[in-house]
C-alpha positions as CSV (number, residue, x, y, z in Angstrom):
1,M,30.6,65.1,150.9
2,P,34.2,65.6,149.5
3,S,34.3,66.3,145.7
4,A,35.1,63.4,143.6
5,S,37.4,65.6,141.0
6,I,40.0,66.0,144.1
7,P,43.3,63.7,142.8
8,M,44.6,60.8,145.1
9,A,47.8,62.3,146.0
10,S,49.2,60.5,149.3
11,T,52.7,62.6,149.3
12,V,53.8,65.8,149.9
13,V,55.2,66.4,146.4
14,D,52.2,65.3,144.7
15,S,49.5,66.8,147.1
16,I,47.3,69.6,146.1
17,L,47.8,71.3,149.6
18,F,51.8,71.0,149.9
19,R,53.0,70.1,146.5
20,D,54.3,74.1,145.5
21,A,55.5,74.5,149.5
22,F,57.8,70.9,148.6
23,G,58.6,71.3,145.1
24,T,58.0,73.1,141.7
25,A,55.6,72.3,138.8
26,Q,58.4,72.1,136.7
27,M,60.4,69.3,138.4
28,R,57.3,67.7,139.4
29,A,56.9,67.7,135.0
30,L,60.4,66.2,134.6
31,F,59.5,63.1,137.0
32,S,56.0,62.9,136.3
33,D,54.7,59.1,135.0
34,H,54.0,60.8,131.7
35,A,57.3,62.2,131.3
36,L,59.2,58.7,132.8
37,I,57.0,56.7,130.1
38,Q,58.0,59.2,127.1
39,R,61.6,58.8,128.1
40,Y,61.1,54.9,127.9
41,I,59.6,55.4,124.2
42,D,62.4,57.6,123.3
43,A,64.8,55.3,124.6
44,E,63.5,51.9,122.8
45,V,63.2,54.4,119.6
46,A,66.9,55.6,119.9
47,L,67.7,51.9,120.5
48,A,65.9,51.1,117.1
49,R,67.4,53.9,115.3
50,A,71.2,53.0,116.2
51,E,70.3,49.3,115.4
52,A,69.3,50.4,111.8
53,K,72.4,52.5,111.3
54,A,74.4,49.9,112.7
55,G,72.7,47.1,110.0
56,V,71.3,45.6,112.7
57,I,68.0,45.9,111.8
58,P,65.9,47.2,108.6
59,A,65.8,50.4,108.4
60,D,62.1,50.9,107.6
61,A,61.9,48.6,110.3
62,A,63.0,51.8,112.9
63,E,61.1,54.2,110.6
64,T,58.2,52.5,111.6
65,I,58.9,52.0,115.4
66,A,60.2,55.8,115.4
67,R,56.7,57.0,113.8
68,E,54.2,55.1,115.1
69,S,55.2,54.9,119.0
70,R,53.5,57.6,120.7
71,I,52.4,57.8,124.1
72,G,49.2,59.4,123.1
73,R,48.2,55.8,122.1
74,I,49.4,54.0,125.4
75,D,46.8,52.3,127.4
76,F,47.7,53.2,130.5
77,D,45.6,51.4,132.7
78,H,46.2,48.2,131.1
79,M,50.0,49.2,131.3
80,R,49.7,50.1,135.1
81,H,47.9,46.3,135.5
82,E,50.2,44.5,133.4
83,T,53.3,46.0,135.6
84,D,51.4,45.2,138.8
85,I,51.9,41.3,137.5
86,V,55.5,41.6,135.8
87,G,57.4,43.8,138.3
88,Y,58.5,46.4,135.7
89,P,56.8,48.7,133.2
90,I,59.1,47.9,130.4
91,L,57.7,44.4,129.1
92,P,54.2,46.0,129.5
93,L,55.4,48.9,127.4
94,V,56.9,47.0,124.8
95,H,53.4,44.4,124.2
96,Q,51.9,47.9,123.4
97,L,54.7,49.3,121.1
98,V,55.3,46.0,119.4
99,A,51.1,45.8,118.5
100,M,51.6,49.7,117.3
101,C,54.1,48.8,115.1
102,G,52.7,45.9,112.9
103,D,55.3,43.7,111.3
104,A,58.0,46.2,112.5
105,G,57.1,45.6,116.1
106,R,58.7,42.5,115.9
107,Y,62.3,45.0,116.4
108,V,61.2,47.0,119.0
109,H,63.6,46.1,122.2
110,W,66.1,44.2,120.0
111,G,68.7,42.8,121.9
112,A,68.0,44.8,125.2
113,T,67.2,44.0,129.0
114,T,64.4,46.1,130.8
115,Q,67.0,47.8,132.7
116,D,69.0,49.0,129.6
117,I,66.0,51.2,129.2
118,M,65.1,51.9,132.6
119,D,68.4,53.2,133.3
120,T,68.5,55.1,130.2
121,A,65.0,57.0,130.7
122,V,66.5,57.9,134.5
123,A,69.8,59.0,133.0
124,L,67.9,61.6,130.6
125,Q,65.6,62.7,133.5
126,V,68.3,63.2,135.7
127,R,70.2,65.1,132.8
128,D,67.6,67.5,132.3
129,A,66.8,68.3,136.5
130,L,69.9,68.8,137.0
131,D,69.6,71.8,134.1
132,V,67.0,72.7,136.2
133,I,69.0,72.6,139.7
134,D,71.7,74.6,137.9
135,A,70.2,77.1,136.6
136,Q,68.3,77.4,140.2
137,I,71.7,77.5,142.0
138,R,73.1,80.3,139.3
139,D,70.1,82.1,140.1
140,L,70.4,81.9,144.1
141,R,74.2,82.9,143.8
142,G,73.3,85.9,142.0
143,I,71.1,87.1,145.1
144,L,73.8,86.1,147.7
145,A,76.4,87.8,146.0
146,D,73.9,90.9,145.8
147,L,73.2,90.5,149.5
148,A,77.0,90.2,150.5
149,R,77.8,93.2,148.4
150,K,75.2,95.3,150.1
151,H,76.0,94.2,153.6
152,R,79.5,94.0,153.0
153,D,80.0,96.8,156.0
154,T,76.9,96.0,158.2
155,P,78.5,95.0,161.4
156,M,76.8,92.6,163.7
157,A,77.8,89.8,166.3
158,G,79.3,86.9,165.0
159,R,78.5,84.1,167.2
160,T,80.1,80.6,168.0
161,H,78.3,78.1,170.3
162,L,75.1,80.5,170.4
163,Q,77.3,83.0,172.1
164,Q,78.4,86.2,170.6
165,A,82.0,85.9,169.6
166,L,83.4,88.7,167.7
167,P,82.4,91.2,165.3
168,V,81.8,90.3,161.8
169,T,79.3,91.7,158.9
170,F,76.5,90.3,157.5
171,G,78.0,90.5,154.3
172,Y,80.9,88.4,155.6
173,K,78.1,85.4,156.6
174,A,76.2,86.2,153.4
175,A,79.8,85.6,151.2
176,I,80.5,82.3,153.4
177,W,76.8,81.3,151.8
178,L,77.4,82.3,148.7
179,A,80.9,80.4,148.4
180,M,79.0,77.4,149.7
181,F,76.9,77.4,146.2
182,D,79.8,78.2,144.3
183,R,81.0,75.1,144.9
184,H,78.0,73.5,144.3
185,Q,77.8,75.0,140.9
186,Q,81.3,73.4,140.1
187,R,80.3,69.9,141.6
188,L,77.3,69.9,139.3
189,A,79.3,70.6,136.3
190,E,82.0,67.7,137.2
191,L,79.1,65.3,138.0
192,R,77.0,65.6,134.4
193,P,79.3,63.6,132.1
194,R,79.5,60.7,134.8
195,V,75.7,60.5,135.2
196,A,74.2,61.2,132.1
197,V,75.4,58.4,130.3
198,V,73.9,55.7,128.1
199,E,73.0,51.9,129.2
200,F,72.7,49.4,126.7
201,A,74.2,46.4,127.5
202,G,71.9,43.1,127.5
203,A,71.2,40.7,129.9
204,A,74.1,40.3,131.8
205,G,76.0,43.6,130.4
206,T,78.4,41.9,128.2
207,L,76.0,42.8,124.8
208,A,76.7,39.5,123.7
209,S,73.1,39.4,121.8
210,L,74.4,42.1,119.3
211,G,78.2,40.4,118.3
212,D,80.6,42.8,117.1
213,K,78.1,45.0,116.4
214,G,77.4,46.3,120.6
215,F,79.7,49.0,120.6
216,E,78.3,50.7,117.6
217,V,75.2,50.4,118.7
218,Q,75.7,51.7,122.2
219,A,77.5,54.6,120.7
220,A,74.8,55.4,118.4
221,M,72.0,55.4,120.7
222,A,73.9,57.6,123.0
223,E,74.4,59.9,120.1
224,E,70.5,59.8,119.0
225,L,70.0,60.8,122.9
226,K,72.6,63.3,123.7
227,L,74.0,60.6,126.7
228,G,78.1,59.7,127.0
229,V,79.1,56.3,126.6
230,P,79.9,54.6,129.6
231,A,83.4,52.7,129.5
232,T,81.4,49.5,131.1
233,T,78.0,48.3,131.9
234,W,76.5,50.1,135.0
235,H,73.8,47.9,135.5
236,V,75.3,47.2,139.5
237,A,77.7,50.3,139.6
238,R,75.3,52.7,141.0
239,D,77.8,55.2,142.0
240,G,76.5,57.9,139.3
241,F,73.2,58.1,140.7
242,A,74.5,58.0,144.1
243,E,76.5,60.5,143.3
244,A,73.9,62.8,142.0
245,V,71.6,62.2,144.9
246,N,74.6,63.0,147.5
247,L,75.1,66.2,145.5
248,L,71.3,67.2,146.5
249,A,71.8,66.2,149.8
250,L,74.9,68.5,150.0
251,V,73.1,71.5,148.2
252,T,69.7,71.2,151.0
253,G,72.6,70.6,153.2
254,S,73.7,74.3,152.7
255,L,70.4,75.6,152.5
256,G,69.2,73.9,155.7
257,K,72.6,75.7,157.2
258,I,71.1,79.1,155.8
259,A,67.4,78.5,156.9
260,L,68.9,77.6,160.5
261,D,70.6,81.0,161.0
262,I,67.5,82.8,159.3
263,M,64.9,81.2,161.8
264,I,67.6,82.1,164.7
265,M,68.5,85.7,163.6
266,A,64.5,86.2,162.8
267,S,63.5,85.2,166.6
268,T,62.0,87.8,168.8
269,E,64.8,87.9,170.8
270,F,67.5,88.6,167.9
271,A,65.1,90.5,165.7
272,E,68.1,91.0,163.0
273,V,66.5,89.3,159.8
274,Y,62.9,88.8,158.2
275,E,61.6,86.7,155.5
276,P,59.8,89.1,153.1
277,F,56.4,90.0,154.0
278,V,53.3,88.6,152.3
279,K,50.0,89.2,154.0
280,G,48.8,86.1,155.5
281,R,52.1,84.1,155.3
282,G,53.9,82.5,158.5
283,A,50.6,83.5,160.6
284,S,49.7,81.3,163.2
285,S,45.8,80.6,163.8
286,T,45.9,81.3,167.2
287,M,48.9,84.3,167.7
288,P,47.9,87.1,165.6
289,Q,51.5,88.8,166.6
290,K,53.3,85.7,165.0
291,R,55.2,86.0,161.4
292,N,56.8,82.3,160.9
293,P,59.7,81.6,159.2
294,I,57.9,79.4,156.7
295,S,60.0,79.2,153.9
296,S,63.2,78.4,155.9
297,E,61.1,75.6,157.7
298,L,60.3,74.2,154.2
299,M,64.6,74.2,153.4
300,L,65.4,72.9,156.8
301,A,62.3,69.9,156.3
302,A,63.9,69.1,152.5
303,S,67.5,68.7,153.9
304,K,66.5,66.5,156.6
305,A,64.6,64.2,153.9
306,V,67.1,64.5,151.0
307,R,69.9,63.4,153.4
308,Q,67.7,60.6,154.2
309,H,67.5,59.8,150.4
310,A,71.3,60.5,150.1
311,G,72.1,57.4,152.5
312,L,69.3,55.3,150.7
313,M,71.4,55.9,147.5
314,V,74.6,54.5,149.0
315,D,73.2,51.6,150.7
316,A,71.5,50.9,147.3
317,M,75.0,50.7,145.7
318,V,75.2,47.4,147.3
319,Q,74.6,44.9,144.9
320,D,74.6,41.2,144.3
321,F,76.6,40.4,141.0
322,E,75.7,41.5,137.5
323,R,72.0,42.4,138.0
324,A,70.7,42.7,141.7
325,T,67.8,41.3,143.5
326,G,66.0,44.5,144.9
327,P,68.4,47.7,146.0
328,W,67.7,49.1,142.6
329,H,64.3,49.5,143.4
330,A,65.4,52.0,146.2
331,E,66.1,54.5,143.3
332,W,62.6,55.0,142.1
333,I,61.8,56.1,145.2
334,A,65.1,58.4,146.0
335,I,65.6,59.9,142.8
336,P,62.5,61.6,141.6
337,E,61.6,62.6,145.3
338,S,65.0,64.0,145.9
339,F,65.0,66.4,142.9
340,I,61.4,67.5,143.5
341,L,62.4,68.6,147.3
342,T,65.8,70.2,146.0
343,A,64.4,72.1,143.3
344,G,61.6,73.1,146.1
345,A,64.0,74.4,148.6
346,L,65.9,76.4,146.2
347,H,62.6,78.1,145.3
348,Q,61.9,78.6,148.8
349,A,65.6,80.1,148.9
350,R,65.2,82.4,146.3
351,F,62.3,83.8,147.8
352,A,63.6,83.9,151.1
353,L,66.8,85.7,150.4
354,G,65.7,87.6,147.6
355,G,63.8,89.7,149.5
356,L,65.3,89.1,152.9
357,I,64.8,92.0,155.4
358,V,68.0,93.0,156.8
359,D,67.3,95.2,160.2
360,A,71.3,96.7,160.1
361,P,70.0,99.0,163.7
362,R,68.8,95.6,165.4
363,M,72.3,94.2,164.3
364,K,74.3,96.9,165.8
365,H,72.0,97.1,168.7
366,N,72.6,93.5,169.5
367,L,76.8,94.0,168.9
368,G,76.2,96.3,172.2
369,I,74.6,94.5,174.7
370,S,77.5,92.7,175.5
371,R,78.9,96.2,176.6
372,G,82.0,96.0,175.0
373,L,82.9,92.4,175.8
374,I,82.7,91.1,172.1
375,V,85.7,92.8,171.8
376,A,87.7,92.0,174.8
377,E,90.2,89.7,172.4
378,A,90.9,93.2,170.5
379,V,91.8,95.0,173.4
380,M,94.0,92.4,174.5
381,M,96.1,92.4,171.4
382,G,95.9,96.6,171.5
383,M,97.6,96.4,174.7
384,A,100.0,93.6,174.3
385,P,102.5,95.3,172.3
386,H,102.8,97.9,175.5
387,I,102.7,95.2,178.3
388,G,103.0,91.6,177.0
389,R,100.3,89.8,175.6
390,Q,100.2,87.4,178.9
391,Q,99.6,90.4,181.2
392,A,97.6,92.2,178.5
393,H,95.7,89.0,178.6
394,D,95.3,89.3,182.7
395,V,94.1,92.9,182.6
396,V,91.6,92.2,180.4
397,Y,90.2,89.0,182.0
398,D,89.9,91.7,185.4
399,A,88.1,94.0,183.4
400,C,85.6,91.6,182.2
401,R,85.0,90.4,185.6
402,T,84.0,93.9,186.6
403,V,81.8,94.4,184.0
404,N,79.8,90.9,184.7
405,E,80.2,91.7,188.4
406,K,79.3,95.2,188.6
407,G,77.9,96.1,185.5
408,G,79.0,99.3,183.3
409,T,80.9,98.7,180.3
410,L,84.4,97.1,179.3
411,A,85.4,100.8,178.5
412,E,84.8,102.2,181.8
413,A,86.4,99.3,183.5
414,L,89.8,99.9,181.7
415,A,89.7,103.4,182.3
416,A,89.7,102.6,186.0
417,L,92.7,100.5,185.5
418,P,96.0,101.9,186.3
419,E,98.0,99.4,184.0
420,V,95.6,100.7,180.7
421,T,95.7,104.5,181.6
422,A,99.7,104.4,181.4
423,H,99.3,103.6,178.1
424,F,95.9,104.9,176.6
425,D,94.0,107.8,177.1
426,R,89.8,107.6,177.2
427,A,89.7,108.2,173.6
428,A,91.9,105.1,172.2
429,I,90.2,103.2,175.2
430,E,86.8,103.8,173.3
431,R,88.3,103.5,169.7
432,L,89.7,100.1,171.2
433,T,86.0,98.7,172.4
434,D,84.0,99.7,169.6
435,P,82.7,96.8,168.2
436,V,83.3,98.2,164.6
437,N,87.0,98.7,164.5
438,Y,87.6,94.8,165.2
439,L,86.1,93.4,162.0
440,G,89.1,91.5,160.9
441,L,89.3,91.1,156.9
442,A,85.7,90.6,157.5
443,P,84.8,93.0,154.5
444,Q,87.5,92.2,152.1
445,M,87.1,88.3,152.6
446,V,83.3,89.5,150.7
447,D,85.4,91.1,147.9
448,R,87.2,88.2,147.1
449,A,84.4,85.6,147.3
450,I,82.4,88.0,145.1
451,A,85.1,88.4,142.8
452,R,85.9,84.4,142.9
453,S,82.2,83.8,142.3
454,A,82.1,85.9,139.3
455,Q,85.0,83.4,137.6
456,V,82.6,80.5,138.7
457,T,80.9,80.0,135.0
458,A,80.3,76.1,135.5
């Protein structure tokens, strides 16, 4: 018989099985029902205090509302039942706050509309959630900088179209990852003031119910909540929240790219990197030898899900007139899930990259499997000053065909050609065909990336 105490969760973000794979406890708490209703109450209390400062409602009424409006007194079952009927949770909440506050209850929600309170509450949630994401990105950047620094000169095959292309270093690869998250940190800082703003504008967004006190109350409410003041009402201007979720799509997109690299490099044929070893993690139910890249798989899955939510948020921007007839509701799905999934993916990235096992000898081995062909460009450019670029291309092309058709190494094929030996001895040919000697500016790019990352303080 199933236990009666098992929660009735039905999505991965709340599942007792999957919630810590796809999210974090901290982010789930920020977007929990309890936290959301508390933010509704915070907005109502801030509104009352702001209106008292502006002389719109009595000061003692605001004090009573602030004192008596406590989440511990909310009847959640009744609020849920009434929300099912009304379609929105604010009127059911206001009914209970009015009852809590006695005579002062008449001033609860004064001049506000449902969306004012809901939008402000979500702005508070998003502001705090961005702080969490910001800290996670900062932590991940430190891990990536360490990886780039440690493997600045660790040679490996660079690959294009899944084929070996030219030599790079693993530090160079990690530096590219690092630079992506430097930019995400900057984007987040630029986004914050556009999304962490109060919403208080009244039924059609004109603040008509407060006469000439509207702007004063709006500013005071924003100050109470430590939010910014928007230039205009944003009931139907949803670019701020859409930008926030699309930033999360960029963050998880970068994580997905890293995850894909790790998964391919961890495959048996590559065997260049592995996620940290934890007994039982990534185990197969039928194949004892398996060590699946679980964190990378979760990162990739999150990137796909958040990308879908980013599209949903852009779609939800298309709203009619001054108050929309449905698109707003899509945000209730997309915003919490996107933040939870992003936090979970960043958590998985910290685990995978923070303890990443890098097999440098295997990387060097793989660099040599082309028998020198990976540095055909280096040989061509080395010979060009002596015999011309086009002739050098033709000579190296013929040598490469020899290697492909008859075996041996590129150095051996070149050493058999008079056009080459007329200008290069065997030692010079070996230097030209050693992949470690053709890293370009990869190590210097690592230095530059780490230096620039240190300057990103956003």
